[in-house]
C-alpha positions, -999 to +999 in steps of 0.1 A: -389+472+425-393+439+414-354+432+421-357+449+451-386+424+464-365+394+452-337+409+478-360+413+506-372+378+498-336+365+498-332+384+531-361+369+542-354+332+539-318+336+546-321+355+574-336+334+600-310+299+588-284+317+594-292+334+629-299+297+639-266+286+625-246+314+642-268+305+673-259+266+676-221+278+666-224+299+703-242+269+720-216+245+710-185+269+716-200+277+754-208+243+761-173+232+752-156+258+775-177+250+803-172+215+802-130+222+795-135+246+828-152+220+848-126+187+843-098+215+841-106+254+860-072+267+850-081+267+813-104+296+824-075+314+833-063+305+795-096+314+776-098+347+796-061+358+786-066+346+750-098+365+748-085+403+757-053+389+731-079+384+704-102+420+715-074+439+713-064+425+681-096+430+671-100+465+677-063+471+660-074+454+627-106+471+626-093+504+629-065+498+602-088+484+578-113+512+580-080+534+576-070+513+547-099+512+533-109+551+538-069+557+518-080+534+492-110+557+483-090+588+486-058+576+464-083+559+433-111+593+435-091+611+411-085+582+388-120+574+387-131+615+381-108+620+351-119+583+334-157+600+340-145+633+327-130+615+294-160+594+289-184+626+292-160+644+269-153+619+242-166+636+214-149+671+222-115+650+231-120+632+196-126+664+179-101+688+190-076+653+190-065+652+221-067+613+226-024+616+233-027+642+259-056+629+276-038+594+277-007+608+291-030+623+320-047+593+328-007+570+328+004+596+352-024+591+376-022+551+369+013+556+378+001+578+410-016+550+420+008+523+419+031+542+435+006+538+466-002+508+468+022+484+480+038+449+461+025+426+480+039+393+461+075+404+474+063+389+508+061+355+494 
């Protein structure tokens, strides 16, 4: 209960400041667009095209990001399940001296996880 009230206190303290900062940034951006469009009305056409492009990119990014996170959760699930079951049955595993068998199963699961994960270090 104490932790919950501390977290709620932090939210109550930080949330109004975050809203104020966001509103200020939004108003500054709107002012800059209004000023630039008053000086050069063609600027509105550029802003409209860029807004459409960014909206499309946002939709694509959010959809692919959600699918990637879902796929990562599905991929890691067997590893976490195996680890939990191993920790729960640790006395039995040690009593039957099956540590090597369990370790080999875990290594196979980790190898399959590494196969599914792209190596991004090659892109540099």
